[in-house]
N, CA, C and O atoms as a GROMACS GRO file, in nm:
protein
  308
    1MET      N    1   9.420   9.042  15.899
    1MET     CA    2   9.421   8.910  15.959
    1MET      C    3   9.281   8.880  16.011
    1MET      O    4   9.225   8.958  16.088
    2ASN      N    5   9.227   8.768  15.968
    2ASN     CA    6   9.092   8.733  16.013
    2ASN      C    7   9.098   8.621  16.117
    2ASN      O    8   9.206   8.574  16.154
    3ILE      N    9   8.983   8.580  16.163
    3ILE     CA   10   8.975   8.479  16.270
    3ILE      C   11   9.040   8.348  16.225
    3ILE      O   12   9.109   8.284  16.305
    4GLN      N   13   9.020   8.308  16.102
    4GLN     CA   14   9.080   8.183  16.054
    4GLN      C   15   9.233   8.190  16.055
    4GLN      O   16   9.300   8.094  16.092
    5ASP      N   17   9.287   8.305  16.016
    5ASP     CA   18   9.432   8.323  16.019
    5ASP      C   19   9.486   8.314  16.162
    5ASP      O   20   9.588   8.251  16.187
    6ILE      N   21   9.415   8.376  16.254
    6ILE     CA   22   9.456   8.372  16.394
    6ILE      C   23   9.451   8.230  16.447
    6ILE      O   24   9.543   8.186  16.516
    7GLN      N   25   9.346   8.157  16.414
    7GLN     CA   26   9.335   8.018  16.459
    7GLN      C   27   9.446   7.932  16.400
    7GLN      O   28   9.502   7.846  16.468
    8THR      N   29   9.478   7.955  16.275
    8THR     CA   30   9.587   7.882  16.209
    8THR      C   31   9.720   7.912  16.277
    8THR      O   32   9.800   7.822  16.302
    9ASP      N   33   9.743   8.040  16.306
    9ASP     CA   34   9.867   8.080  16.375
    9ASP      C   35   9.875   8.017  16.514
    9ASP      O   36   9.981   7.971  16.554
   10LYS      N   37   9.765   8.016  16.586
   10LYS     CA   38   9.764   7.956  16.719
   10LYS      C   39   9.795   7.808  16.712
   10LYS      O   40   9.874   7.757  16.792
   11LEU      N   41   9.736   7.738  16.617
   11LEU     CA   42   9.760   7.595  16.602
   11LEU      C   43   9.907   7.569  16.566
   11LEU      O   44   9.967   7.475  16.618
   12SER      N   45   9.963   7.651  16.480
   12SER     CA   46  10.104   7.636  16.445
   12SER      C   47  10.193   7.657  16.566
   12SER      O   48  10.289   7.583  16.587
   13LEU      N   49  10.162   7.758  16.646
   13LEU     CA   50  10.240   7.782  16.768
   13LEU      C   51  10.228   7.667  16.867
   13LEU      O   52  10.328   7.625  16.927
   14ILE      N   53  10.108   7.615  16.884
   14ILE     CA   54  10.088   7.502  16.976
   14ILE      C   55  10.168   7.382  16.929
   14ILE      O   56  10.233   7.315  17.010
   15THR      N   57  10.164   7.354  16.801
   15THR     CA   58  10.241   7.242  16.747
   15THR      C   59  10.390   7.262  16.769
   15THR      O   60  10.460   7.170  16.810
   16TRP      N   61  10.438   7.383  16.742
   16TRP     CA   62  10.579   7.415  16.762
   16TRP      C   63  10.620   7.398  16.908
   16TRP      O   64  10.724   7.341  16.938
   17ILE      N   65  10.536   7.448  17.000
   17ILE     CA   66  10.566   7.439  17.142
   17ILE      C   67  10.568   7.294  17.189
   17ILE      O   68  10.654   7.257  17.270
   18THR      N   69  10.475   7.212  17.141
   18THR     CA   70  10.473   7.072  17.185
   18THR      C   71  10.594   6.995  17.137
   18THR      O   72  10.631   6.894  17.198
   19GLN      N   73  10.657   7.040  17.030
   19GLN     CA   74  10.776   6.972  16.978
   19GLN      C   75  10.906   7.035  17.028
   19GLN      O   76  11.015   6.986  16.999
   20LEU      N   77  10.894   7.144  17.102
   20LEU     CA   78  11.010   7.220  17.147
   20LEU      C   79  11.093   7.140  17.248
   20LEU      O   80  11.038   7.081  17.341
   21GLN      N   81  11.224   7.139  17.229
   21GLN     CA   82  11.316   7.067  17.318
   21GLN      C   83  11.413   7.161  17.390
   21GLN      O   84  11.482   7.117  17.482
   22ASP      N   85  11.419   7.286  17.352
   22ASP     CA   86  11.513   7.382  17.409
   22ASP      C   87  11.462   7.428  17.546
   22ASP      O   88  11.365   7.503  17.556
   23ILE      N   89  11.528   7.382  17.653
   23ILE     CA   90  11.484   7.409  17.789
   23ILE      C   91  11.484   7.560  17.820
   23ILE      O   92  11.392   7.610  17.884
   24SER      N   93  11.587   7.631  17.776
   24SER     CA   94  11.592   7.774  17.805
   24SER      C   95  11.477   7.849  17.738
   24SER      O   96  11.421   7.942  17.797
   25LEU      N   97  11.441   7.808  17.618
   25LEU     CA   98  11.329   7.872  17.549
   25LEU      C   99  11.197   7.837  17.617
   25LEU      O  100  11.108   7.921  17.627
   26ILE      N  101  11.185   7.714  17.663
   26ILE     CA  102  11.064   7.674  17.735
   26ILE      C  103  11.048   7.759  17.861
   26ILE      O  104  10.938   7.805  17.892
   27ARG      N  105  11.159   7.780  17.932
   27ARG     CA  106  11.153   7.864  18.053
   27ARG      C  107  11.115   8.008  18.019
   27ARG      O  108  11.037   8.070  18.092
   28LYS      N  109  11.168   8.061  17.911
   28LYS     CA  110  11.133   8.196  17.869
   28LYS      C  111  10.984   8.207  17.837
   28LYS      O  112  10.918   8.304  17.874
   29LEU      N  113  10.932   8.107  17.766
   29LEU     CA  114  10.789   8.107  17.733
   29LEU      C  115  10.704   8.099  17.860
   29LEU      O  116  10.602   8.167  17.871
   30LYS      N  117  10.748   8.017  17.954
   30LYS     CA  118  10.674   8.003  18.080
   30LYS      C  119  10.675   8.136  18.156
   30LYS      O  120  10.574   8.175  18.214
   31ASN      N  121  10.789   8.205  18.155
   31ASN     CA  122  10.797   8.335  18.222
   31ASN      C  123  10.708   8.439  18.156
   31ASN      O  124  10.651   8.526  18.223
   32LEU      N  125  10.696   8.432  18.025
   32LEU     CA  126  10.606   8.524  17.954
   32LEU      C  127  10.463   8.507  18.004
   32LEU      O  128  10.391   8.605  18.024
   33GLN      N  129  10.425   8.384  18.023
   33GLN     CA  130  10.290   8.354  18.069
   33GLN      C  131  10.269   8.405  18.211
   33GLN      O  132  10.159   8.451  18.244
   34ALA      N  133  10.372   8.398  18.294
   34ALA     CA  134  10.359   8.433  18.434
   34ALA      C  135  10.382   8.581  18.462
   34ALA      O  136  10.352   8.628  18.572
   35ASP      N  137  10.434   8.656  18.366
   35ASP     CA  138  10.464   8.797  18.389
   35ASP      C  139  10.339   8.875  18.426
   35ASP      O  140  10.234   8.865  18.362
   36ASN      N  141  10.353   8.952  18.532
   36ASN     CA  142  10.248   9.047  18.567
   36ASN      C  143  10.284   9.180  18.505
   36ASN      O  144  10.392   9.234  18.530
   37ILE      N  145  10.196   9.232  18.426
   37ILE     CA  146  10.223   9.357  18.358
   37ILE      C  147  10.149   9.468  18.431
   37ILE      O  148  10.027   9.463  18.448
   38ASP      N  149  10.225   9.567  18.474
   38ASP     CA  150  10.164   9.683  18.538
   38ASP      C  151  10.109   9.775  18.431
   38ASP      O  152  10.181   9.818  18.340
   39ILE      N  153   9.982   9.805  18.443
   39ILE     CA  154   9.918   9.895  18.347
   39ILE      C  155   9.927  10.036  18.403
   39ILE      O  156   9.881  10.062  18.514
   40PRO      N  157   9.987  10.128  18.328
   40PRO     CA  158  10.001  10.266  18.379
   40PRO      C  159   9.865  10.332  18.400
   40PRO      O  160   9.767  10.300  18.333
   41GLN      N  161   9.861  10.422  18.495
   41GLN     CA  162   9.737  10.491  18.529
   41GLN      C  163   9.678  10.565  18.409
   41GLN      O  164   9.556  10.563  18.390
   42TRP      N  165   9.762  10.630  18.328
   42TRP     CA  166   9.711  10.704  18.213
   42TRP      C  167   9.637  10.612  18.117
   42TRP      O  168   9.539  10.652  18.054
   43GLN      N  169   9.685  10.486  18.106
   43GLN     CA  170   9.620  10.392  18.014
   43GLN      C  171   9.485  10.347  18.070
   43GLN      O  172   9.388  10.333  17.994
   44LYS      N  173   9.478  10.325  18.200
   44LYS     CA  174   9.350  10.290  18.263
   44LYS      C  175   9.249  10.402  18.244
   44LYS      O  176   9.133  10.378  18.214
   45GLU      N  177   9.295  10.526  18.262
   45GLU     CA  178   9.207  10.642  18.244
   45GLU      C  179   9.158  10.652  18.100
   45GLU      O  180   9.042  10.685  18.077
   46GLU      N  181   9.246  10.624  18.005
   46GLU     CA  182   9.207  10.630  17.863
   46GLU      C  183   9.101  10.524  17.832
   46GLU      O  184   9.005  10.551  17.760
   47VAL      N  185   9.119  10.405  17.885
   47VAL     CA  186   9.020  10.298  17.864
   47VAL      C  187   8.885  10.339  17.923
   47VAL      O  188   8.782  10.323  17.859
   48ASN      N  189   8.887  10.392  18.044
   48ASN     CA  190   8.762  10.436  18.108
   48ASN      C  191   8.694  10.546  18.027
   48ASN      O  192   8.572  10.547  18.014
   49LYS      N  193   8.774  10.640  17.974
   49LYS     CA  194   8.720  10.747  17.889
   49LYS      C  195   8.652  10.690  17.765
   49LYS      O  196   8.543  10.732  17.727
   50ARG      N  197   8.720  10.594  17.702
   50ARG     CA  198   8.664  10.535  17.580
   50ARG      C  199   8.538  10.454  17.609
   50ARG      O  200   8.444  10.454  17.529
   51LEU      N  201   8.535  10.386  17.722
   51LEU     CA  202   8.415  10.311  17.760
   51LEU      C  203   8.296  10.405  17.782
   51LEU      O  204   8.184  10.374  17.741
   52LYS      N  205   8.322  10.518  17.847
   52LYS     CA  206   8.215  10.617  17.868
   52LYS      C  207   8.165  10.672  17.735
   52LYS      O  208   8.044  10.688  17.716
   53GLU      N  209   8.257  10.700  17.642
   53GLU     CA  210   8.218  10.747  17.510
   53GLU      C  211   8.135  10.643  17.436
   53GLU      O  212   8.039  10.676  17.366
   54LEU      N  213   8.172  10.516  17.452
   54LEU     CA  214   8.097  10.409  17.388
   54LEU      C  215   7.957  10.396  17.446
   54LEU      O  216   7.861  10.369  17.372
   55GLU      N  217   7.944  10.414  17.577
   55GLU     CA  218   7.812  10.410  17.638
   55GLU      C  219   7.722  10.520  17.584
   55GLU      O  220   7.603  10.498  17.563
   56LYS      N  221   7.780  10.638  17.561
   56LYS     CA  222   7.703  10.751  17.508
   56LYS      C  223   7.665  10.732  17.362
   56LYS      O  224   7.558  10.775  17.319
   57ASN      N  225   7.753  10.666  17.286
   57ASN     CA  226   7.731  10.651  17.142
   57ASN      C  227   7.772  10.511  17.098
   57ASN      O  228   7.877  10.494  17.035
   58PRO      N  229   7.690  10.409  17.129
   58PRO     CA  230   7.728  10.271  17.096
   58PRO      C  231   7.742  10.244  16.946
   58PRO      O  232   7.810  10.150  16.907
   59GLY      N  233   7.679  10.323  16.865
   59GLY     CA  234   7.688  10.304  16.720
   59GLY      C  235   7.822  10.346  16.661
   59GLY      O  236   7.849  10.320  16.544
   60SER      N  237   7.905  10.411  16.741
   60SER     CA  238   8.033  10.459  16.690
   60SER      C  239   8.140  10.350  16.687
   60SER      O  240   8.246  10.369  16.626
   61ALA      N  241   8.114  10.238  16.750
   61ALA     CA  242   8.214  10.131  16.759
   61ALA      C  243   8.217  10.048  16.631
   61ALA      O  244   8.117  10.036  16.560
   62ILE      N  245   8.335   9.991  16.602
   62ILE     CA  246   8.349   9.897  16.492
   62ILE      C  247   8.405   9.767  16.550
   62ILE      O  248   8.469   9.767  16.655
   63ASP      N  249   8.380   9.656  16.481
   63ASP     CA  250   8.431   9.529  16.531
   63ASP      C  251   8.581   9.517  16.503
   63ASP      O  252   8.637   9.590  16.421
   64PHE      N  253   8.644   9.424  16.572
   64PHE     CA  254   8.789   9.408  16.567
   64PHE      C  255   8.839   9.375  16.426
   64PHE      O  256   8.940   9.431  16.383
   65ASP      N  257   8.769   9.288  16.355
   65ASP     CA  258   8.812   9.252  16.220
   65ASP      C  259   8.809   9.371  16.125
   65ASP      O  260   8.898   9.387  16.042
   66THR      N  261   8.707   9.455  16.140
   66THR     CA  262   8.698   9.576  16.057
   66THR      C  263   8.815   9.669  16.086
   66THR      O  264   8.875   9.726  15.995
   67MET      N  265   8.847   9.683  16.215
   67MET     CA  266   8.959   9.768  16.254
   67MET      C  267   9.089   9.715  16.196
   67MET      O  268   9.170   9.792  16.145
   68LEU      N  269   9.110   9.584  16.204
   68LEU     CA  270   9.232   9.525  16.147
   68LEU      C  271   9.238   9.546  15.996
   68LEU      O  272   9.344   9.579  15.941
   69ASP      N  273   9.126   9.527  15.929
   69ASP     CA  274   9.122   9.548  15.784
   69ASP      C  275   9.160   9.692  15.749
   69ASP      O  276   9.236   9.715  15.655
   70ARG      N  277   9.108   9.788  15.824
   70ARG     CA  278   9.139   9.929  15.798
   70ARG      C  279   9.288   9.957  15.820
   70ARG      O  280   9.350  10.029  15.742
   71LEU      N  281   9.344   9.901  15.926
   71LEU     CA  282   9.487   9.922  15.953
   71LEU      C  283   9.572   9.859  15.843
   71LEU      O  284   9.670   9.918  15.799
   72GLU      N  285   9.535   9.739  15.799
   72GLU     CA  286   9.609   9.673  15.692
   72GLU      C  287   9.606   9.754  15.564
   72GLU      O  288   9.707   9.765  15.494
   73GLU      N  289   9.490   9.810  15.531
   73GLU     CA  290   9.477   9.893  15.412
   73GLU      C  291   9.559  10.021  15.425
   73GLU      O  292   9.628  10.062  15.332
   74LYS      N  293   9.551  10.084  15.543
   74LYS     CA  294   9.620  10.210  15.563
   74LYS      C  295   9.771  10.195  15.559
   74LYS      O  296   9.841  10.282  15.507
   75TYR      N  297   9.822  10.086  15.613
   75TYR     CA  298   9.967  10.067  15.622
   75TYR      C  299  10.021   9.962  15.528
   75TYR      O  300  10.135   9.917  15.543
   76ASP      N  301   9.941   9.922  15.430
   76ASP     CA  302   9.982   9.822  15.329
   76ASP      C  303  10.042   9.697  15.393
   76ASP      O  304  10.149   9.650  15.354
   77LEU      N  305   9.971   9.643  15.492
   77LEU     CA  306  10.022   9.523  15.562
   77LEU      C  307   9.976   9.397  15.492
   77LEU      O  308  10.009   9.287  15.536
   0.00000   0.00000   0.00000
């Protein structure tokens, strides 16, 4: 999935939401936006570890689109 696909999907969702008449679904969507998600400590530690590794070796990183392409190829998505 590339940036254009994501933008197209976002536009489709926005159009769908603006035409939505189902009150219960609107409330569910609103709650999704308002949900506070607790991030577990192990996940915070993993992010900090990866950031430190990136600081040591910035050339090891790949961009998001490349990562998505690799996942799509690996899992035939």
